C-alpha positions in Angstrom: -1.5 13.4 20.5 1.3 11.2 19.1 3.2 12.4 16.0 2.1 10.8 12.8 4.3 8.0 11.4 5.7 8.0 7.9 6.2 4.5 6.4 8.5 4.1 3.5 8.0 0.5 2.5 8.9 -2.0 -0.2 6.5 -5.0 -0.6 9.3 -7.2 -1.9 10.7 -7.1 1.7 7.6 -8.9 2.9 7.0 -11.3 0.1 8.6 -12.2 -3.2 8.6 -15.1 -5.7 10.7 -17.2 -3.2 8.2 -16.8 -0.3 6.0 -19.9 -0.4 4.7 -19.9 3.2 3.1 -16.8 4.7 3.3 -18.6 8.1 7.0 -17.8 8.1 6.3 -14.1 8.6 5.9 -12.8 12.1 2.4 -11.7 13.0 3.1 -8.0 12.9 4.9 -8.2 9.6 2.1 -10.3 8.1 -0.5 -7.8 9.3 1.4 -4.8 7.9 1.9 -6.7 4.5 -1.8 -7.4 4.3 -2.7 -3.7 5.1 -0.2 -2.3 2.6 -1.2 -4.9 0.0 -4.9 -3.9 0.4 -3.9 -0.3 -0.4 -2.1 -1.5 -3.5 -5.1 -3.6 -4.6 -7.4 -0.6 -4.1 -5.2 1.9 -6.0 -4.4 -0.5 -8.9 -8.0 -1.7 -9.2 -9.2 1.9 -9.6 -6.7 3.0 -12.4 -6.4 5.2 -14.4 -8.5 7.9 -12.9 -8.3 6.6 -9.3 -10.5 7.0 -6.3 -8.3 8.2 -3.4 -10.7 7.2 -0.6 -10.0 3.5 -0.1 -11.9 0.8 1.9 -8.8 0.2 3.9 -9.1 1.1 7.6 -6.2 2.7 9.4 -4.4 0.2 11.6 -2.8 2.7 14.0 -3.9 3.1 17.7 -2.5 6.4 18.8 -3.0 6.9 22.6 -4.2 3.2 22.7 -7.4 4.1 20.9 -8.0 2.6 17.5 -7.9 5.2 14.7 -11.2 5.4 12.9 -9.9 6.8 9.7 -9.9 5.2 6.2 -6.7 5.4 4.1 -6.5 7.8 1.2 -4.1 6.6 -1.5 -3.0 7.2 -5.1 -0.2 6.6 -7.5 2.6 9.2 -7.0 2.9 11.2 -10.2 6.7 11.6 -9.8 7.6 8.0 -9.0 6.4 4.5 -9.3 5.3 4.6 -5.6 1.8 4.6 -4.1 1.4 7.4 -1.6 -1.1 7.0 1.2 -2.3 8.8 4.3 -4.9 8.6 7.1 -6.8 11.9 7.3 -7.6 11.3 11.0 -4.3 10.4 12.7 -1.9 11.6 10.0 -0.1 8.3 9.4 1.3 8.3 5.9 3.7 6.6 3.6 4.9 5.4 0.2 4.7 1.9 -1.0 7.4 0.7 -3.5 8.0 -2.7 -5.0 4.3 -3.4 -5.5 4.4 -3.9 -9.3 3.8 -7.5 -10.2 2.8 -8.6 -6.7 -0.3 -10.6 -6.0 -2.0 -7.3 -4.9 -1.3 -5.6 -8.3 -4.6 -5.5 -10.1 -3.6 -3.1 -12.8 -2.6 -4.0 -16.4 0.3 -6.4 -16.7 3.7 -5.0 -15.9 4.8 -5.4 -19.6 1.7 -3.4 -20.6 2.6 -0.6 -18.2 6.2 -0.4 -19.3 5.2 -0.3 -23.0 2.7 2.4 -22.6 5.0 4.5 -20.5 7.7 4.5 -23.2 5.3 5.8 -26.0 
């Protein structure tokens, strides 16, 4: 079995306020951005308590066989990142730079910052 992969990602590397055409992204980068964005959307849509079992399927194919796992994800208590993992193949990672993106379904960034300082 292949070793699990750890992905440390920043969504702003895929898309930011200057990106106006998704067609400019290479296919693999676009697919990864959509998968990571789906994780962000799930986690931020289920705040504050959170439901770690997402509806996002794992995209890996270890041994050329599609992984059948669903991603588990939650906000990391020690950082602003979202941690995720596939319980089947072991792929895992941390997503940074998700705040304020089109996938962020949580309260507005200003609301988050003001509540975290009180």
